[in-house]
N, C-alpha and C positions, 0 to 999 in steps of 0.2 A: 610332513610339511602341514601346520594346523592351520584350519579354516577359522576365519575370524568373522562372527555373525554381529551384524550391526542392528541393534533393536531402535526401531524409530518410531516417534509418537506420530501416528498418523493423523489424529485430527488436529495438532498443531501445523502441520505439513500441510493438510487441505486449506486450514484456515489462512497459511501464509499465502499458497497459490491463489486463494480467492481475493485476500487483500493486495496482491500485485496486479491482478487483472485489472481489478477497481482504480490502481495508480496509474495504470498504462492508460486507459480509457481518460480518465480525468487529465492525464500529461496530454491529451491531444484536444478535448473539449476546452479547458482552461485558457490555453492560448489564441484559440479560435475566438473565444468571446471577448478576450482582452483587443484582439485585433479588430474583430468588429465594431467595438467601442469606440477604439480610435478612428475609424473611418467614418463614423457618425457623431463628430464632437457636438454638432449643432441641436441634435436631436433632444429630446426631454428625458429620455431613459438612460443617459449617456453615462451618468454615475453608477445608475442602479446595475447596468450591464458590466461595467467596469469592476464593480465592487463584487459581484457574483464570480468573474473569471479570476479575479486575485484569488477568491476564498477558494473555488475549485483548484486553481493551480497550487496554492499550500496544502490542500488536502491530498493532492498527489503527491508531495514530497513526503508527508508524513504518513501516509498509507504505504510508500515505498520502504521507507525504513523499519515501519513496523511489520510489514511483511516479509523482508528479509530476516529481521530478527526471528520472527516464527519459523520462518524456514530453516534457518540455522539451528535453532533450539529444537524443531521435531528432527532433524537429522541426527544431530550431535549429542543432545542430552541423554545419559541414561535413565531409564526408569527408575523411580524412588523405589527403595527396597522397605519394608515394613521391619522394623526392629522392636524387640520385647524390653526396651530400656524403660 
């Protein structure tokens, strides 16, 4: 029985974890801001709070995809070998 060792890129893996934690944080704060803006439609800052909530929600989606990509690349990609070509 042969043991298969997986060499992962720890820097990419940790970077992916950081991005996913930020995405989870933004996934909660974005909809809360959007909900708060819809509750205060008559307020002067309605459009500003709504815009910020939408931006944070979009960032959450982008950071989630980027974080998952970094996690999979950190786990599955083989390290580059130097060749003398």
